[in-house]
C-alpha positions as CSV (number, residue, x, y, z in Angstrom):
1,X,-10.2,-21.0,-3.8
2,X,-7.5,-18.8,-2.4
3,X,-4.5,-18.3,-4.7
4,X,-1.4,-16.6,-3.4
5,X,-0.2,-13.8,-5.6
6,X,3.1,-12.3,-4.8
7,X,4.0,-8.7,-5.7
8,X,7.4,-8.7,-7.6
9,X,10.2,-6.3,-6.7
10,X,9.1,-3.8,-9.4
11,X,5.5,-3.8,-8.0
12,X,6.8,-3.4,-4.4
13,X,9.0,-0.5,-5.5
14,X,6.0,1.1,-7.3
15,X,3.8,0.7,-4.1
16,X,6.6,2.3,-2.0
17,X,6.9,5.2,-4.5
18,X,3.1,5.8,-4.4
19,X,2.9,5.7,-0.6
20,X,6.0,7.9,-0.1
21,X,4.8,10.4,-2.6
22,X,1.2,10.7,-1.2
23,X,2.2,10.7,2.4
24,X,5.3,12.9,1.8
25,X,7.6,10.4,3.4
26,X,11.2,10.0,2.3
27,X,11.3,6.5,0.7
28,X,14.7,5.9,2.1
29,X,13.4,6.3,5.7
30,X,10.4,3.9,5.1
31,X,10.8,0.3,6.0
32,X,8.4,-2.5,5.5
33,X,7.2,-2.4,9.1
34,X,7.6,1.3,9.9
35,X,4.2,2.7,10.7
36,X,3.1,5.6,8.4
37,X,1.3,7.6,11.1
38,X,3.3,6.8,14.2
39,X,6.8,6.6,12.8
40,X,6.5,9.1,9.9
41,X,3.8,11.6,11.1
42,X,1.8,10.8,8.0
43,X,-1.6,12.3,7.5
44,X,-4.3,9.7,7.7
45,X,-6.3,11.5,5.0
46,X,-3.8,10.2,2.5
47,X,-5.0,6.7,3.0
48,X,-7.9,7.1,0.7
49,X,-5.7,8.7,-1.9
50,X,-3.2,5.8,-1.6
51,X,-6.1,3.3,-2.0
52,X,-7.4,4.9,-5.2
53,X,-3.8,5.3,-6.7
54,X,-3.2,1.6,-6.0
55,X,-6.5,0.7,-7.7
56,X,-5.6,2.7,-10.8
57,X,-2.0,1.5,-11.0
58,X,-2.6,-2.2,-10.4
59,X,-6.1,-2.4,-12.0
60,X,-7.7,-3.9,-8.8
61,X,-10.5,-3.0,-6.5
62,X,-9.7,-2.6,-2.8
63,X,-12.5,-2.5,-0.2
64,X,-12.1,0.6,2.1
65,X,-12.3,-1.8,5.1
66,X,-8.8,-2.8,4.1
67,X,-7.5,0.6,5.1
68,X,-7.2,-0.6,8.7
69,X,-4.5,-3.0,7.5
70,X,-2.7,-0.5,5.4
71,X,-0.6,1.0,8.3
72,X,2.8,0.1,6.9
73,X,4.4,-1.0,3.6
74,X,4.0,-4.7,4.3
75,X,0.3,-4.2,5.0
76,X,-0.2,-2.3,1.8
77,X,1.7,-4.9,-0.3
78,X,-0.4,-7.7,1.3
79,X,-3.7,-5.9,0.5
80,X,-2.6,-5.3,-3.1
81,X,-1.5,-8.9,-3.5
82,X,-4.9,-10.2,-2.2
83,X,-6.8,-7.8,-4.5
84,X,-4.8,-9.1,-7.5
85,X,-5.5,-12.7,-6.4
86,X,-9.3,-11.9,-6.2
87,X,-9.6,-10.4,-9.7
């Protein structure tokens, strides 16, 4: 059974805050589809840090295989929503 969980505006803002802080990207310059590495010169090592911060903040478990989808804000939000739906 797959249930669709949506991340509310507060949750999305929190995700954006976590990502921008860890990757040192100005949140105002980040869009849902801008790519962290290509558009913002983000360090890919921050991805693991983002994953663990999201797990702590949202109380979910995220498989490291999902890192390949977490290239922009929309991808990160989708991964968190799926992790919440699975718990």
